[in-house]
SEROTI-821326 format. One line per 4 residues: number of its first residue (from 1); their letters; for each residue x, y, z of N, C-alpha, C, O. Coordinates in Angstrom, 1 decimal. Atoms other than C-alpha are relative to their C-alpha. Example, Ala and Ser with C-alpha at 12.3 -4.5 7.8 and 13.67 -1.06 7.14 Angstrom:
<zados>
1> AS> 0.9:-1.2:0.0:12.3:-4.5:7.8:0.9:1.2:0.0:1.9:1.2:0.7 | -0.9:-1.1:0.0:13.7:-1.1:7.1:-0.8:1.1:0.8:-0.3:2.2:0.9
</zados>
This chain:
<zados>
1> MSDK> -1.2:0.5:0.3:-20.7:8.3:-8.7:0.1:-0.6:-1.3:-0.8:-1.3:-1.7 | 0.0:0.5:1.3:-19.4:7.4:-12.2:0.1:-1.6:0.0:0.6:-2.2:1.0 | -0.2:1.5:0.1:-19.6:3.7:-13.4:1.2:-0.3:-1.0:1.4:-1.4:-1.4 | -1.2:0.0:0.8:-16.4:4.3:-15.5:1.2:-0.7:0.9:1.5:-0.1:2.0
5> VMVK> -1.1:0.7:-0.8:-13.6:1.8:-14.2:1.3:0.8:-0.5:1.6:0.9:-1.6 | -1.3:-0.6:0.3:-10.4:3.7:-14.0:1.2:-0.8:0.2:2.2:-0.7:-0.5 | -1.1:0.9:-0.4:-8.1:1.1:-12.3:-0.7:-1.4:0.1:-1.6:-1.6:0.9 | 0.5:1.4:-0.1:-8.7:-2.7:-12.8:1.1:-0.8:0.4:2.0:-1.1:-0.5
9> VEHV> -1.1:0.9:-0.4:-6.4:-5.0:-10.8:-0.6:-1.4:0.0:-1.7:-1.6:0.5 | 0.6:1.4:0.2:-6.9:-8.6:-11.7:1.0:-1.1:0.5:2.0:-1.4:-0.2 | -0.9:1.2:-0.5:-5.2:-11.5:-9.7:1.4:0.5:0.0:2.2:-0.3:-0.6 | -1.3:-0.5:0.1:-2.1:-9.4:-9.3:0.9:-0.7:1.2:0.5:-0.7:2.4
13> SMKF> -0.9:0.5:-0.9:0.8:-11.2:-7.5:1.4:0.6:-0.3:1.6:0.8:-1.5 | -1.3:-0.5:0.2:4.4:-9.8:-7.1:1.1:-0.7:0.8:1.0:-0.8:2.0 | -1.0:0.8:-0.5:7.4:-11.9:-6.4:1.3:0.7:0.0:1.7:1.1:-1.1 | -1.4:-0.5:0.0:10.9:-10.6:-5.3:0.9:-1.1:0.4:0.5:-1.9:1.2
17> NLSS> -1.0:0.9:-0.4:14.0:-12.7:-5.1:1.0:0.7:0.9:1.8:1.5:0.4 | -0.9:-0.6:-1.0:15.9:-11.7:-1.9:1.2:-0.8:0.2:1.0:-2.0:0.6 | -1.2:0.8:-0.3:19.5:-12.7:-1.5:0.0:-0.4:1.5:-0.4:0.4:2.4 | 0.0:0.5:-1.3:19.8:-14.9:1.6:1.4:0.1:0.7:1.6:-0.5:1.8
21> EKFD> -1.5:-0.1:-0.5:23.6:-13.9:2.2:0.4:1.4:-0.3:-0.1:2.1:-1.2 | -0.5:-1.3:0.1:25.5:-10.7:2.6:1.4:-0.1:-0.8:2.1:-1.1:-0.7 | -1.3:-0.1:0.9:28.4:-9.6:0.3:0.8:1.2:0.5:0.2:2.2:0.9 | -0.9:-1.2:-0.5:31.4:-7.4:1.2:0.2:1.0:-1.1:0.6:2.1:-0.8
25> SFKE> -0.2:-1.0:1.2:31.4:-5.8:-2.3:-0.8:-0.5:-1.1:-1.1:-1.6:-1.2 | 0.7:0.3:1.2:29.5:-5.7:-5.5:0.7:-1.0:-0.9:0.1:-1.8:-1.6 | -0.9:0.9:0.8:32.5:-7.5:-7.1:-0.2:-1.4:0.4:-0.3:-2.3:-0.4 | 0.3:1.3:-0.6:32.0:-10.4:-4.8:-1.3:-0.7:-0.4:-1.4:-1.8:-0.7
29> YVIK> 1.4:0.4:0.4:28.3:-10.5:-5.6:0.1:-0.6:-1.6:-0.4:-1.6:-1.9 | 0.1:0.4:1.5:28.9:-10.6:-9.5:0.8:-1.2:-0.1:0.3:-2.1:-0.8 | -0.7:1.3:0.1:31.6:-13.3:-9.1:-0.7:-1.1:0.3:-0.8:-2.0:-0.5 | 0.8:1.1:-0.3:29.4:-15.5:-7.2:-1.2:-0.3:-0.8:-1.6:-1.4:-1.0
33> SLKN> 1.2:0.1:0.9:26.4:-14.8:-9.4:0.5:-0.8:-1.3:-0.2:-1.8:-1.7 | -0.5:0.7:1.3:28.5:-15.9:-12.5:0.3:-1.5:0.4:0.2:-2.3:-0.5 | -0.2:1.4:-0.4:29.4:-19.1:-10.6:-1.2:-0.7:0.5:-1.1:-1.8:1.0 | 1.4:0.6:-0.6:25.7:-19.7:-9.6:0.2:-0.3:1.5:-0.4:-1.3:1.9
37> QVSF> -0.3:0.2:-1.5:26.9:-19.5:-5.9:-0.9:1.0:0.8:-0.7:1.1:2.0 | 0.8:-0.9:-0.8:24.3:-16.9:-4.8:-1.4:-0.8:0.1:-2.0:-1.3:-0.9 | 1.4:0.6:-0.4:21.1:-18.3:-3.1:-0.9:1.2:0.3:-0.6:2.2:0.8 | 1.1:-1.0:-0.2:17.9:-16.4:-3.1:-1.3:-0.6:0.8:-1.5:-1.8:0.8
41> EEFW> 1.2:0.4:-0.7:14.7:-16.6:-1.0:-1.1:0.7:-0.8:-1.0:1.9:-1.2 | 1.1:-0.6:0.6:11.4:-16.0:-2.7:-0.9:0.9:1.1:-1.1:0.4:2.2 | 0.8:-0.9:-0.8:9.3:-13.1:-1.2:-1.1:0.5:-0.8:-0.9:1.2:-1.8 | 1.3:-0.5:0.7:5.6:-12.5:-2.3:-0.5:1.2:0.5:-1.1:1.0:1.6
45> ALRD> 0.5:-1.1:-0.6:4.9:-9.0:-1.7:-1.5:0.3:-0.2:-2.2:1.0:0.6 | 1.4:0.0:0.3:1.4:-9.4:-3.3:-0.5:-1.3:-0.4:0.3:-2.0:-1.1 | 0.5:1.3:0.3:-0.7:-12.5:-3.6:-1.5:0.2:-0.4:-2.3:0.5:0.4 | 1.3:0.1:0.6:-3.7:-12.7:-5.9:-1.0:1.1:0.3:-2.1:0.9:0.8
49> VSFE> 0.8:-1.2:-0.4:-5.0:-9.2:-5.4:-0.9:0.5:-1.1:-0.4:0.6:-2.2 | 0.9:-0.5:1.0:-8.1:-8.0:-7.3:-0.9:1.0:0.5:-1.5:0.8:1.6 | 1.0:-1.0:-0.3:-10.2:-4.9:-7.1:-0.2:1.0:-1.2:0.6:1.1:-2.1 | 0.3:-1.0:1.0:-11.7:-2.1:-9.2:-0.1:1.3:0.6:-0.7:1.4:1.7
53> VMQG> 0.1:-1.4:-0.6:-11.5:1.7:-8.7:-0.8:0.8:-1.1:-0.4:0.8:-2.3 | 0.8:-0.7:0.9:-14.2:3.8:-10.3:0.4:1.4:-0.1:1.0:2.0:0.8 | -0.3:-1.4:0.1:-14.0:7.3:-11.6:-0.5:0.8:1.1:-1.6:0.6:1.5 | 0.4:-0.8:-1.2:-14.1:9.8:-8.8:0.2:-0.6:1.4:0.0:0.1:2.4
57> DALG> -0.2:0.6:-1.3:-13.4:7.3:-6.1:1.3:0.5:0.6:2.2:0.8:-0.2 | -1.3:-0.3:-0.7:-10.8:8.1:-3.4:0.3:-1.2:0.9:-0.2:-1.3:2.0 | -0.3:1.3:-0.6:-9.3:4.8:-2.5:1.1:0.1:0.9:2.2:0.6:0.5 | -1.1:0.0:-1.0:-7.1:4.5:0.6:0.4:-1.4:0.1:-0.4:-2.4:0.2
61> LIGL> -0.6:1.3:-0.1:-4.7:1.6:0.8:0.6:0.0:1.5:1.5:0.8:1.8 | -0.5:0.1:-1.4:-4.1:0.6:4.5:0.6:-1.4:0.2:0.5:-2.3:-0.6 | -0.6:1.2:-0.4:-2.1:-2.1:6.3:1.3:0.4:0.7:1.7:1.5:0.7 | -1.2:-0.1:-0.7:0.9:-2.6:8.4:1.2:0.1:-0.9:1.0:-0.1:-2.1
65> NGSG> -1.3:-0.1:0.8:4.6:-2.0:7.1:0.1:-1.4:-0.6:0.0:-2.4:0.1 | -0.3:1.3:0.6:5.3:-4.7:4.6:-1.2:-0.7:-0.5:-1.2:-1.9:-0.9 | 1.2:0.6:0.5:1.7:-5.4:3.7:-0.3:0.0:-1.5:-1.2:-0.7:-2.0 | 0.1:-0.1:1.4:2.2:-4.5:0.1:-0.6:1.3:-0.6:-0.9:1.4:-1.8
69> KSTM> 0.8:-1.1:0.5:0.6:-1.1:-0.1:0.9:0.7:-1.1:0.3:0.9:-2.2 | -0.8:-0.7:1.0:3.5:0.7:-1.9:0.3:-0.8:-1.2:0.3:-0.3:-2.3 | -0.2:0.8:1.1:4.2:-2.3:-4.1:-1.2:0.0:-1.0:-1.1:0.0:-2.2 | 1.2:-0.1:0.8:0.6:-2.1:-5.2:-0.2:1.3:-0.7:-0.8:1.3:-1.8
73> LKTI> 0.1:-1.2:0.7:0.7:1.5:-6.0:1.1:0.2:-1.2:0.8:0.8:-2.3 | -1.0:-0.1:1.1:4.0:1.2:-8.0:-0.4:-1.0:-1.2:0.0:-0.7:-2.3 | 0.5:0.9:1.1:2.3:-1.7:-10.0:-1.0:0.8:-0.8:-0.9:0.9:-2.0 | 0.9:-0.8:0.8:-0.6:0.6:-10.8:0.5:1.1:-0.7:0.1:1.4:-1.8
77> AGVL> -0.7:-1.1:0.7:1.7:3.4:-11.7:0.9:-0.5:-1.2:1.4:0.3:-2.0 | -0.8:0.5:1.1:3.6:1.1:-14.1:1.5:-0.1:0.3:2.3:-0.5:-0.5 | -1.4:0.1:-0.4:6.8:1.3:-12.1:0.5:-1.5:0.1:1.7:-1.8:-0.1 | -0.3:1.4:-0.2:6.7:-2.4:-11.4:-1.0:-0.8:-0.9:-2.1:-0.4:-1.1
81> KPTE> 0.8:0.9:0.7:5.4:-5.2:-13.6:-0.4:-1.2:0.8:0.5:-1.9:1.3 | 0.4:1.1:-0.9:3.4:-7.8:-11.7:0.6:-1.4:-0.6:0.7:-1.7:-1.8 | -0.5:1.3:0.4:4.8:-11.4:-11.7:-1.1:-0.8:-0.6:-0.9:-1.6:-1.6 | 1.2:0.7:0.5:1.3:-12.7:-12.2:-1.1:1.0:0.0:-1.0:2.0:0.7
85> GSVH> 1.2:-1.0:0.2:-2.0:-11.0:-13.2:0.3:1.2:-0.8:1.3:1.3:-1.5 | -0.1:-1.1:0.8:-2.6:-7.7:-14.8:-0.7:1.2:0.7:-1.6:1.2:1.5 | 0.6:-1.3:-0.5:-3.4:-4.0:-14.1:-0.3:0.8:-1.2:0.5:0.9:-2.1 | 0.4:-0.8:1.1:-5.4:-1.9:-16.5:-0.4:1.4:0.6:-1.2:1.5:1.6
89> VNGS> 0.1:-1.4:-0.4:-5.3:1.9:-16.1:-0.7:0.8:-1.1:-0.2:0.8:-2.2 | 0.7:-0.7:1.0:-7.8:4.1:-17.9:0.2:1.5:0.1:-0.5:2.2:0.9 | -0.1:-1.5:-0.2:-6.5:7.8:-18.3:1.5:0.3:0.4:2.4:-0.5:0.5 | -1.3:-0.5:-0.4:-3.5:9.9:-17.3:0.2:-0.1:1.4:-0.7:0.0:2.2
93> VAPL> -0.5:0.3:-1.5:-1.6:9.2:-14.0:0.9:1.0:0.4:1.9:1.2:-0.2 | -1.0:-0.8:-0.7:0.1:11.7:-11.8:0.5:-0.8:1.2:-0.2:-0.8:2.2 | -0.5:0.7:-1.2:2.3:9.6:-9.5:0.8:0.8:0.9:1.8:1.4:0.4 | -0.7:-0.6:-1.1:3.6:11.0:-6.2:0.3:-1.1:0.9:-0.3:-1.2:1.9
97> IELG> -0.4:1.2:-0.6:5.3:7.9:-5.0:1.3:0.1:0.9:1.3:-0.4:2.1 | -1.2:-0.3:-0.8:8.8:8.9:-3.8:0.4:1.4:0.0:0.5:2.1:-1.1 | -0.4:-1.4:0.0:9.9:12.2:-2.7:1.3:0.3:-0.8:2.3:-0.3:-0.7 | -1.2:-0.3:0.8:12.2:13.8:-5.3:0.2:-1.0:-1.2:1.2:-0.8:-1.9
101> AGFD> -0.2:1.0:1.1:11.8:10.9:-7.8:-0.1:0.8:-1.3:-1.1:1.4:-1.5 | 0.0:-0.7:1.2:12.7:12.3:-11.1:0.7:1.4:0.0:0.9:2.0:-1.0 | -0.7:-1.3:-0.2:14.5:15.4:-9.6:1.5:-0.2:-0.3:2.0:-1.3:0.0 | -1.4:0.0:0.1:18.1:16.2:-10.5:0.4:0.9:1.1:0.2:2.1:1.1
105> MDLT> -0.3:-0.7:-1.2:19.4:17.4:-7.1:1.1:1.1:-0.3:1.3:2.1:0.5 | -1.0:-1.2:0.2:22.2:19.6:-8.7:-0.6:1.2:-0.8:0.0:2.2:-0.8 | 0.7:-0.9:0.7:19.6:21.5:-10.7:-0.7:1.0:1.0:-0.9:0.6:2.2 | 0.7:-1.0:-0.7:17.7:24.6:-9.3:-1.5:-0.6:0.0:-1.9:-1.4:-0.8
109> AREN> 1.5:0.3:-0.1:14.0:24.2:-8.2:-0.8:0.4:-1.2:-1.7:-0.3:-1.6 | 0.6:-0.4:1.3:13.0:26.1:-11.3:0.3:-1.0:-1.0:-0.7:-1.4:-1.7 | -0.3:1.1:1.0:14.8:23.7:-13.5:-0.6:-1.3:0.2:-1.0:-1.9:-0.8 | 0.7:1.2:-0.2:13.4:20.8:-11.9:-1.4:0.0:-0.2:-2.0:-1.0:-0.4
113> VFLN> 1.5:-0.1:0.4:9.9:22.1:-12.4:-0.1:-0.4:-1.4:-1.0:-1.3:-1.6 | 0.1:0.4:1.4:10.4:21.7:-16.1:0.4:-1.3:-0.3:-0.2:-2.0:-1.1 | -0.5:1.4:0.2:12.4:18.5:-15.9:-1.1:-1.0:0.4:-1.4:-1.9:-0.3 | 1.0:0.8:-0.5:9.8:16.9:-13.7:-1.3:0.0:-0.8:-1.9:-1.1:-1.0
117> GALL> 1.2:-0.2:0.8:7.0:18.2:-15.7:0.0:-0.8:-1.3:-0.9:-1.4:-1.7 | -0.3:0.7:1.3:8.5:16.7:-18.9:-0.1:-1.5:0.4:-0.7:-2.2:-0.4 | 0.1:1.4:-0.3:8.8:13.3:-17.1:-1.4:-0.5:0.2:-1.8:-1.6:-0.1 | 1.5:0.3:-0.2:5.1:13.5:-16.2:-0.8:0.2:-1.3:-2.0:-0.1:-1.3
121> GHSR> 0.7:-0.1:1.3:4.3:14.1:-19.9:-0.5:1.4:-0.4:-1.3:1.4:-1.3 | 0.4:-1.3:0.2:3.7:17.9:-19.8:1.0:0.6:-0.9:2.2:0.4:-0.7 | -0.8:-0.8:0.9:5.0:20.1:-22.6:0.6:1.3:0.8:0.1:1.7:1.9 | -0.6:-1.2:-0.7:7.2:23.2:-21.7:-1.0:1.1:0.1:-1.0:1.9:1.0
125> REME> 1.1:-1.1:0.0:4.3:25.5:-22.7:-1.0:-0.3:1.1:-1.3:0.7:1.8 | 0.8:0.2:-1.1:2.1:23.8:-20.2:0.7:0.3:1.4:0.0:0.9:2.3 | -0.7:-0.3:-1.3:4.7:24.0:-17.4:0.2:1.6:0.2:0.2:2.1:1.3 | 0.0:-1.5:-0.1:5.1:27.7:-18.2:-1.2:0.5:0.5:-1.3:1.4:1.4
129> AFYD> 1.3:-0.5:-0.6:1.5:28.2:-17.7:-0.4:-0.4:1.4:-1.1:0.4:2.0 | 0.2:0.5:-1.4:1.4:26.3:-14.5:1.0:0.5:1.0:0.8:0.4:2.2 | -1.1:-0.3:-0.8:4.6:27.7:-13.2:-0.3:0.8:1.3:0.1:0.5:2.4 | 0.3:-0.8:-1.1:3.3:30.5:-11.1:-0.8:-0.6:1.1:-0.5:-0.4:2.3
133> DIVS> 0.8:0.8:-0.9:0.7:28.2:-9.5:0.8:-0.9:0.8:0.6:-1.1:2.0 | -0.9:1.0:-0.8:3.4:25.6:-8.6:0.8:0.8:1.0:0.9:0.3:2.2 | -0.8:-0.7:-1.0:5.6:28.3:-6.9:-0.8:0.5:1.1:-0.4:0.5:2.3 | 0.8:-0.5:-1.1:2.8:29.8:-5.1:-0.6:-1.0:1.0:-0.6:-0.8:2.2
137> FSEL> 0.5:1.1:-0.9:1.3:26.6:-3.8:1.1:-0.6:0.9:1.0:-0.8:2.1 | -1.1:0.6:-0.8:4.7:25.2:-2.7:0.6:1.0:1.0:1.4:0.6:1.9 | -0.4:-1.2:-1.0:5.4:28.6:-0.9:1.5:0.0:0.0:2.1:0.3:1.1 | -1.5:0.0:0.0:9.1:28.4:-2.2:0.4:1.1:-0.9:1.4:1.1:-1.6
141> ENFM> -0.4:-1.1:0.8:9.1:31.7:-3.9:1.4:0.5:0.0:1.9:0.9:-1.0 | -1.4:-0.4:-0.2:12.6:32.7:-2.5:1.0:-1.0:-0.1:2.1:-0.8:0.2 | -1.0:1.1:0.1:14.2:29.4:-3.2:-0.1:-0.7:-1.4:0.5:-1.8:-1.6 | 0.1:0.6:1.2:13.4:28.7:-6.9:1.3:-0.1:-0.8:1.4:-0.9:-1.7
145> NVPV> -1.2:0.1:0.6:16.9:29.5:-8.0:1.1:-0.7:0.9:2.3:-0.5:0.6 | -0.9:0.7:-0.9:18.5:27.3:-5.3:0.0:-1.4:-0.4:-1.0:-2.0:-0.7 | 0.0:1.4:0.3:19.8:23.8:-6.1:-0.9:-0.8:1.0:-0.9:-0.5:2.2 | 1.0:0.9:-0.8:17.3:21.1:-4.8:0.8:-0.7:1.1:0.3:-1.1:2.2
149> KNFS> -0.8:0.7:-1.0:20.2:19.4:-3.0:0.2:0.7:1.3:0.5:0.2:2.3 | -0.1:-0.8:-1.2:20.2:22.2:-0.5:-1.4:0.1:0.7:-1.5:0.8:1.8 | 1.3:0.0:-0.5:16.4:21.7:0.2:-0.1:-1.0:1.1:0.6:-2.1:1.1 | 0.4:0.9:-1.0:15.1:20.1:3.3:-1.0:-1.1:-0.6:-1.4:-0.9:-1.8
153> SGMV> 1.0:0.9:0.6:12.9:16.9:2.8:-1.4:0.6:-0.2:-2.1:0.3:-1.1 | 1.4:-0.7:0.0:9.8:19.1:3.6:-0.1:0.8:-1.2:-1.1:0.9:-1.9 | 0.0:-0.8:1.2:10.8:21.5:0.8:-0.1:-0.8:-1.3:-0.8:-0.4:-2.2 | 0.1:0.9:1.2:11.4:18.7:-1.7:-1.5:-0.5:-0.2:-2.1:-0.5:-1.2
157> SRLA> 1.4:0.5:0.0:7.9:17.4:-0.7:-1.0:1.0:-0.6:-1.9:0.7:-1.3 | 1.0:-1.1:0.4:6.2:20.7:-1.3:0.2:0.2:-1.6:-0.8:0.3:-2.3 | -0.1:-0.2:1.4:7.8:21.1:-4.7:-0.5:-1.2:-0.8:-1.2:-1.0:-1.9 | 0.5:1.2:0.7:7.0:17.5:-5.8:-1.5:-0.1:0.0:-2.1:-0.3:-1.0
161> FSIA> 1.5:-0.1:-0.1:3.5:17.7:-4.6:-0.6:1.1:-0.9:-1.6:0.8:-1.7 | 0.5:-1.2:0.8:2.9:21.1:-6.3:0.1:-0.4:-1.5:-0.9:-0.1:-2.2 | -0.1:0.3:1.3:4.2:19.8:-9.6:-1.0:-1.2:-0.4:-1.7:-1.1:-1.4 | 0.8:1.2:0.3:2.3:16.4:-9.5:-1.4:0.2:0.0:-2.1:-0.6:-0.6
165> TIGV> 1.4:-0.3:-0.1:-1.0:18.1:-8.8:-0.5:1.2:-0.9:-1.5:1.8:-0.7 | 0.5:-1.0:1.0:-1.1:20.6:-11.6:-1.2:-0.5:-0.9:-1.3:-1.7:-1.2 | 1.2:0.5:0.8:-4.3:20.5:-13.7:-0.8:-0.9:0.7:-0.8:-0.9:2.0 | 1.0:1.1:-0.6:-6.8:17.7:-13.2:0.4:-1.3:-0.6:-0.2:-1.6:-1.7
169> PDIL> -0.3:1.3:0.6:-5.2:14.4:-13.9:-1.1:-1.0:0.2:-2.0:-0.8:1.1 | 1.2:1.0:-0.2:-7.5:11.4:-14.3:0.3:-0.8:1.3:-0.7:-1.1:2.0 | -0.3:0.8:-1.2:-5.6:9.5:-11.6:1.1:0.6:0.8:2.1:0.8:0.2 | -1.0:-0.6:-0.8:-3.6:10.9:-8.7:0.4:-1.1:1.0:-0.4:-1.6:1.7
173> IVDE> -0.6:1.0:-0.9:-1.3:8.4:-6.8:0.8:0.7:1.1:1.8:1.4:0.8 | -0.8:-0.7:-1.0:-0.1:9.6:-3.4:0.5:-1.0:1.0:-0.4:-1.7:1.6 | -0.6:1.1:-0.8:2.2:7.4:-1.3:0.8:0.7:1.1:2.0:1.0:0.9 | -0.6:-0.4:-1.2:3.0:8.7:2.3:0.7:1.3:-0.1:1.3:1.7:0.9
177> VLSV> -0.6:-1.1:0.0:4.2:12.0:1.1:-0.5:1.2:0.9:0.2:2.2:1.1 | 0.7:-1.1:-0.8:1.9:14.1:3.1:0.5:-0.2:1.5:0.0:0.6:2.4 | -0.5:0.2:-1.3:3.8:12.8:6.3:1.2:0.9:0.2:1.7:1.1:1.3 | -1.2:-0.9:-0.2:6.6:15.2:5.6:-0.4:1.5:0.0:-1.3:1.8:-0.9
181> GDFR> 0.3:-1.4:0.0:6.3:18.9:6.3:-0.9:0.4:1.2:-1.3:-0.4:2.0 | 0.8:-0.4:-1.2:4.3:21.0:8.8:-1.5:-0.3:-0.2:-2.0:-0.5:-1.4 | 1.3:0.4:0.0:0.8:20.4:9.7:-0.9:0.9:-0.8:-1.9:0.5:-1.4 | 0.8:-1.0:0.7:-0.6:23.6:8.1:0.1:-0.4:-1.5:-0.9:-0.5:-2.2
185> FQEK> -0.2:0.3:1.5:0.9:22.5:4.6:-0.7:-1.4:-0.2:-1.2:-1.6:-1.3 | 0.8:1.2:0.2:-0.5:19.0:5.1:-1.5:0.2:-0.2:-2.2:-0.5:-1.1 | 1.4:-0.3:0.2:-3.9:20.4:5.4:-0.2:0.6:-1.3:-1.2:0.4:-2.0 | 0.1:-0.7:1.3:-3.4:22.5:2.4:0.0:-1.0:-1.2:-0.7:-0.9:-2.1
189> CERR> -0.1:1.1:1.0:-2.4:19.4:0.4:-1.3:-0.8:0.0:-1.9:-1.1:-1.1 | 1.3:0.8:0.0:-5.5:17.5:1.7:-1.1:0.8:-0.7:-1.9:0.2:-1.4 | 1.0:-0.8:0.8:-7.7:20.4:0.4:0.2:-0.1:-1.4:-0.8:-0.2:-2.1 | -0.2:0.0:1.4:-6.1:20.3:-2.9:-0.4:-1.4:-0.6:-1.0:-1.5:-1.7
193> IQAM> 0.4:1.3:0.3:-6.6:16.5:-3.1:-1.5:-0.1:-0.2:-2.0:-0.7:-1.1 | 1.4:0.1:0.1:-10.2:16.9:-2.2:-0.7:0.8:-1.1:-1.8:0.4:-1.6 | 0.5:-0.8:1.1:-10.7:19.6:-4.8:0.2:-0.8:-1.3:-0.7:-0.7:-2.2 | -0.1:0.8:1.2:-9.3:17.3:-7.4:-1.0:-1.1:-0.1:-1.5:-1.5:-1.2
197> ADQG> 1.0:1.1:-0.1:-11.6:14.5:-6.3:-1.3:0.5:-0.4:-2.0:-0.1:-1.1 | 1.3:-0.6:0.2:-14.6:16.9:-6.5:-0.1:0.3:-1.6:-1.2:0.5:-2.1 | 0.0:-0.3:1.4:-13.5:17.6:-10.2:0.0:-1.3:-0.8:0.1:-1.2:-2.0 | 0.0:1.4:0.7:-13.5:13.8:-11.0:1.3:-0.7:0.0:1.3:-1.7:-0.7
201> TTIL> -1.2:0.8:0.0:-9.9:12.8:-10.4:-0.2:-1.1:1.0:-0.8:-1.0:2.1 | 0.0:1.2:-0.9:-9.5:9.3:-9.0:1.2:0.0:0.9:2.3:0.3:0.4 | -1.1:-0.1:-1.0:-7.4:9.3:-5.9:0.4:-1.4:0.5:-0.5:-2.2:1.0 | -0.5:1.2:-0.6:-5.2:6.3:-4.8:0.9:0.6:1.2:1.9:1.3:0.9
205> FVSH> -0.6:-0.7:-1.2:-3.9:7.2:-1.2:0.6:-0.9:0.9:-0.2:-1.8:1.4 | -0.5:0.8:-1.0:-1.5:5.6:1.1:0.5:0.9:1.2:1.3:1.9:1.0 | -0.5:-0.8:-1.2:-0.9:7.0:4.7:-0.1:-0.9:1.2:-0.9:-1.8:1.3 | 0.1:0.7:-1.2:-0.1:5.7:8.0:-0.9:0.6:1.0:-1.2:0.0:2.0
209> SIAQ> 0.9:-0.8:-0.9:-2.5:8.3:9.5:-1.4:-0.5:-0.5:-1.9:-0.1:-1.6 | 1.3:0.3:0.3:-5.9:6.7:9.6:-0.9:1.2:0.0:-1.9:1.2:-0.7 | 0.8:-1.3:-0.1:-7.4:10.1:10.5:0.1:0.6:-1.3:-0.9:1.2:-1.8 | -0.2:-0.6:1.3:-6.0:11.4:7.2:-0.7:-0.9:-1.1:-1.3:-0.4:-2.1
213> VKKI> 0.7:0.9:1.0:-7.3:8.4:5.3:-1.5:0.2:0.0:-2.1:0.4:-1.1 | 1.4:-0.3:-0.2:-10.7:8.9:6.7:-0.5:1.4:-0.6:-1.6:1.6:-1.1 | 0.4:-1.5:0.5:-10.7:12.7:5.8:0.0:-0.1:-1.5:-0.9:0.6:-2.0 | -0.1:-0.2:1.4:-9.7:12.0:2.1:-0.8:-1.1:-0.7:-1.4:-0.9:-1.7
217> CDKI> 0.5:1.2:0.7:-11.0:8.5:1.2:-1.4:-0.4:0.1:-1.9:-0.2:1.2 | 1.4:0.5:-0.2:-14.5:7.0:0.6:0.1:-1.4:-0.1:-0.9:-2.1:0.3 | -0.1:1.5:0.1:-13.2:3.5:-0.1:1.3:-0.4:0.5:2.3:0.4:0.5 | -1.2:0.4:-0.6:-10.6:1.3:1.4:0.3:-1.4:-0.6:-0.6:-2.2:-0.8
221> AWLE> -0.5:1.3:0.2:-8.4:-1.6:0.3:1.0:-0.3:1.1:2.0:0.5:1.3 | -0.6:0.4:-1.1:-7.1:-3.3:3.4:1.0:-1.2:-0.4:0.6:-2.3:-0.5 | -0.9:1.1:0.3:-3.9:-5.3:2.6:0.7:-0.5:1.3:1.1:0.2:2.2 | -0.7:0.7:-1.1:-2.4:-7.9:5.0:0.9:-1.1:-0.5:0.4:-2.1:-1.1
225> SGQL> -1.0:1.0:0.4:0.7:-9.9:4.3:-0.2:-0.1:-1.5:-0.1:-1.3:-2.0 | 0.0:-0.1:1.4:0.3:-9.0:0.6:-1.4:-0.5:-0.6:-1.5:-0.5:-1.8 | 1.2:0.4:0.4:-3.3:-10.2:0.4:-1.1:1.0:0.3:-0.9:1.8:1.3 | 1.0:-0.9:-0.2:-6.5:-8.2:0.1:-0.9:-0.6:1.1:-1.6:-1.6:0.8
229> KRFG> 0.8:0.4:-1.2:-8.2:-8.6:3.5:-1.5:0.5:-0.1:-2.4:-0.3:0.1 | 1.3:-0.7:0.1:-11.1:-6.1:3.0:0.0:1.0:-1.2:1.1:1.6:-1.5 | 0.0:-1.1:1.0:-12.3:-3.8:0.2:-1.5:0.5:0.2:-2.4:-0.3:0.1 | 1.4:-0.7:-0.3:-15.3:-1.4:0.8:0.0:1.3:0.5:1.0:2.1:0.3
233> AASD> 0.2:-1.4:-0.5:-16.6:1.7:2.4:1.0:0.3:1.0:1.2:-0.5:1.9 | -1.0:-0.4:-0.9:-14.0:3.6:4.3:-0.4:0.1:1.6:0.3:-0.3:2.5 | 0.5:-0.1:-1.4:-16.1:4.3:7.4:-0.1:-1.3:0.7:0.2:-1.4:1.9 | 0.0:1.4:-0.7:-16.7:0.6:8.1:1.4:-0.6:0.2:1.8:-1.0:1.3
237> ICKE> -1.3:0.7:-0.1:-13.3:-0.7:7.3:1.1:0.7:0.9:1.9:0.0:1.6 | -0.9:-0.7:-0.9:-11.3:2.1:9.1:-0.4:-0.3:1.5:0.5:-0.4:2.3 | 0.5:0.4:-1.3:-13.3:1.3:12.2:0.5:-1.3:0.4:1.0:-1.5:1.6 | -0.5:1.3:-0.4:-12.4:-2.3:12.1:1.4:0.0:0.0:2.0:-0.7:0.9
241> YEQS> -1.5:0.0:0.0:-8.8:-1.6:11.2:0.5:0.5:1.4:1.4:0.0:2.0 | -0.4:-0.7:-1.2:-8.5:0.7:14.3:-0.1:-0.9:1.3:0.6:-0.9:2.2 | 0.3:0.9:-1.2:-9.9:-2.1:16.6:0.8:-1.2:-0.1:0.9:-1.9:0.9 | -0.8:1.2:0.1:-7.7:-4.8:15.2:1.3:-0.1:0.7:2.0:-1.1:0.6
</zados>
């Protein structure tokens, strides 16, 4: 295993201000905000989390709903800026965090391949070179000229995953997207993730399926109520998590 640090999370905390009251309209919210009549409750999604991910690691983030897994991934991907602490990322990141994020639902699947590729930092020439592989892997050959708004969530998942995993990114972030679609395609995605890991890609993976986590990941970050409860070998921590 490489000794190159790909992701360094240092004392990261993330605070959200949640409104403690309901509003009948956005207009009412704006008016009360201007009058300083809106009260908020602090919610800390992450509290003083620190860990390092080395090159070639496949790190699984586990924990109950609301434990901070997705917030942590979004912080690493640069979608969110931590309230406290810092995140250092070394290399290119292919984030697969929300299904269809970056897609224009009125455009066709083909058009979205080039749009999403551009958002991920790829040139049109690169996307043209990868296009046939994207179509083949997604198994959407007969639907590439169909607007994405007519796709099922499973079809959107296939297209998004196929685009995000072109080439060999330094870091691949996968958040719950393998839970959508049929079992056969999930296994196909798992094999591609494993192949990328074998080529040196660092994997950050969130799934509610511990079986899936054990199959893909060699390290685990166990989050509980926004805090890092355990960090270490997947085999040991997964066993403890299943028994908790």
